[in-house]
C-alpha positions as CSV (number, residue, x, y, z in Angstrom):
1,A,0.0,0.0,0.0
2,N,2.8,2.4,0.8
3,A,4.6,1.7,-2.5
4,L,1.4,2.3,-4.4
5,R,1.0,5.6,-2.5
6,V,4.5,6.7,-3.5
7,I,3.8,5.7,-7.2
8,Q,0.6,7.8,-7.1
9,Q,2.6,10.8,-5.9
10,A,4.9,10.3,-8.8
11,E,2.0,9.9,-11.2
12,D,0.7,13.2,-9.9
13,L,3.8,14.9,-11.3
14,N,2.4,14.3,-14.8
15,I,5.5,12.8,-16.3
16,K,6.0,13.6,-20.0
17,D,9.1,11.6,-20.7
18,P,7.9,8.3,-22.1
19,R,10.9,6.3,-20.7
20,L,10.2,7.6,-17.1
21,Y,6.4,7.1,-17.6
22,V,6.9,3.4,-18.7
23,A,9.4,2.8,-15.9
24,L,6.9,4.1,-13.4
25,M,3.9,2.3,-14.8
26,G,5.9,-0.9,-15.2
27,T,6.8,-0.7,-11.5
28,K,3.2,0.0,-10.6
29,Q,2.0,-2.9,-12.7
30,S,4.5,-5.3,-10.9
31,I,3.4,-4.0,-7.5
32,L,-0.3,-4.4,-8.4
33,Y,0.4,-7.9,-9.7
34,L,1.9,-8.9,-6.3
35,A,-0.7,-7.1,-4.2
36,P,-3.7,-9.4,-3.3
37,G,-6.8,-8.4,-5.1
38,H,-5.2,-6.2,-7.7
39,F,-4.6,-8.7,-10.5
40,K,-7.2,-7.2,-12.9
41,E,-5.9,-3.7,-12.3
42,A,-2.3,-4.9,-13.1
43,K,-3.5,-6.7,-16.3
44,V,-5.3,-3.6,-17.5
45,L,-2.1,-1.5,-16.9
46,F,0.0,-4.2,-18.7
47,D,-2.4,-4.1,-21.6
48,S,-2.4,-0.3,-21.8
49,L,1.4,-0.2,-21.8
50,V,1.9,-2.9,-24.5
51,E,-0.9,-1.2,-26.6
52,K,1.4,1.8,-26.9
53,D,4.0,-0.4,-28.7
54,L,6.8,2.0,-27.7
55,N,10.3,1.1,-28.9
56,I,12.2,2.0,-25.7
57,R,14.4,0.0,-23.4
58,E,11.9,0.2,-20.5
59,M,9.2,-1.7,-22.4
60,A,11.4,-4.8,-22.3
61,L,10.7,-5.0,-18.6
62,V,7.0,-4.7,-19.2
63,Y,7.0,-7.4,-21.9
64,Q,9.1,-9.6,-19.5
65,S,5.9,-10.0,-17.3
66,A,3.7,-11.2,-20.2
67,M,3.4,-14.7,-18.9
68,D,1.7,-13.3,-15.7
69,Y,-1.3,-12.3,-17.8
70,Y,-1.3,-14.5,-20.9
71,D,-0.2,-17.9,-21.9
72,G,0.8,-19.8,-25.1
73,D,1.3,-17.9,-28.3
74,I,0.1,-14.6,-26.9
75,A,2.6,-14.7,-24.0
76,L,5.4,-15.8,-26.3
77,S,4.6,-13.0,-28.8
78,Y,5.0,-10.4,-26.1
79,L,8.1,-12.1,-24.7
80,K,9.6,-12.0,-28.1
81,K,9.0,-8.3,-28.4
82,G,10.8,-7.9,-25.1
83,L,13.6,-10.1,-26.3
84,L,14.0,-7.9,-29.4
85,L,14.1,-4.8,-27.3
86,S,16.7,-6.3,-25.0
87,D,18.9,-7.1,-28.0
88,E,18.3,-3.7,-29.5
89,F,19.3,-1.9,-26.4
90,S,22.1,-4.4,-25.4
91,D,20.5,-5.3,-22.1
92,L,21.8,-8.7,-21.3
93,I,20.3,-9.0,-17.9
94,I,16.8,-8.4,-19.1
95,K,17.5,-10.7,-22.0
96,G,18.5,-13.5,-19.6
97,K,15.3,-13.0,-17.6
98,I,13.1,-13.0,-20.7
99,L,14.8,-16.1,-22.0
100,N,13.9,-17.8,-18.7
101,N,10.3,-16.7,-19.0
102,M,10.1,-17.9,-22.6
103,G,11.5,-21.2,-21.3
104,F,8.8,-21.3,-18.6
105,E,6.1,-20.6,-21.2
106,H,7.3,-23.4,-23.4
107,L,7.4,-25.6,-20.3
108,R,3.7,-24.8,-19.6
109,C,2.9,-25.6,-23.2
110,G,4.7,-29.0,-23.1
111,N,7.5,-27.9,-25.5
112,Y,10.2,-29.4,-23.2
113,Q,13.1,-29.3,-25.7
114,Q,12.5,-25.7,-26.5
115,A,12.0,-24.9,-22.8
116,R,15.4,-26.5,-21.9
117,Q,17.2,-24.5,-24.6
118,Y,15.7,-21.2,-23.3
119,F,16.6,-22.1,-19.7
120,D,20.2,-23.0,-20.8
121,D,20.5,-19.7,-22.7
122,S,19.2,-17.8,-19.7
123,V,21.7,-19.5,-17.4
124,A,24.6,-18.7,-19.7
125,I,23.7,-15.0,-19.7
126,L,22.8,-14.6,-16.0
127,K,25.9,-16.6,-14.9
128,E,28.0,-13.9,-16.5
129,H,26.0,-10.8,-15.7
130,Q,23.7,-11.4,-12.7
131,P,24.4,-14.7,-11.0
132,H,22.2,-14.2,-8.0
133,E,19.2,-14.4,-10.5
134,L,20.2,-18.0,-11.4
135,G,17.7,-19.5,-8.9
136,F,14.8,-18.9,-11.4
137,P,16.2,-20.9,-14.4
138,Y,17.7,-23.6,-12.3
139,S,14.3,-24.0,-10.5
140,N,12.6,-24.3,-13.8
141,I,15.1,-26.8,-15.1
142,A,14.4,-28.8,-12.0
143,V,10.7,-28.8,-12.7
144,L,11.4,-29.9,-16.3
145,H,13.5,-32.9,-15.0
146,M,10.7,-33.8,-12.5
147,I,8.2,-33.8,-15.4
148,L,10.5,-36.2,-17.3
149,G,11.0,-38.4,-14.2
150,E,14.7,-37.5,-14.0
151,W,14.8,-37.2,-10.2
152,E,18.5,-37.1,-9.6
153,Q,19.0,-34.3,-12.2
154,A,16.0,-32.5,-10.7
155,L,17.5,-32.6,-7.2
156,D,20.9,-31.4,-8.6
157,N,19.2,-28.3,-10.1
158,I,17.2,-27.7,-6.9
159,V,20.4,-27.6,-5.0
160,E,22.0,-25.3,-7.6
161,A,18.9,-23.0,-7.4
162,L,19.1,-22.9,-3.6
163,F,22.8,-22.1,-3.7
164,W,22.3,-19.1,-6.0
165,N,19.1,-18.0,-4.3
166,K,20.8,-17.8,-0.9
167,S,23.2,-15.0,-1.7
168,E,23.7,-12.4,-4.4
169,Y,27.3,-12.4,-3.3
170,A,27.9,-16.1,-3.9
171,S,29.6,-15.5,-7.3
172,L,32.2,-13.2,-5.6
């Protein structure tokens, strides 16, 4: 509630710069998504942002959350837009996170081989640029192994995810 109050104060400033506006609204959308009872409001905000189809770096973060509101081809189309923006603006960290989300969406759709490739690509990028975020793709790889009945590999990936999730300083 406090974060939403601060965002409302920022909104009241009537921000004209599209990059700042999208960054603010993207943050608001994320907070609303996580706040109980605000999913519909978050989705409306997500939809209004992607409808603008702005070619700015901040939109990659918005597209990154597409799988929270959509699934299948629709989610993947938004994630691909985010991936293109992350490439265009050379944002490897966002690219690594989007690749993980694309892998997760393929996992949900039963495309296990594609999912694994996206997870591996995500790990390769995040390991180099933001290793404390590796808990997400390793957890997803563990789920993939569980689905395939590969319990030992699943456990290995759970342990790896836990290791990276425990400390953002682990890589140091």
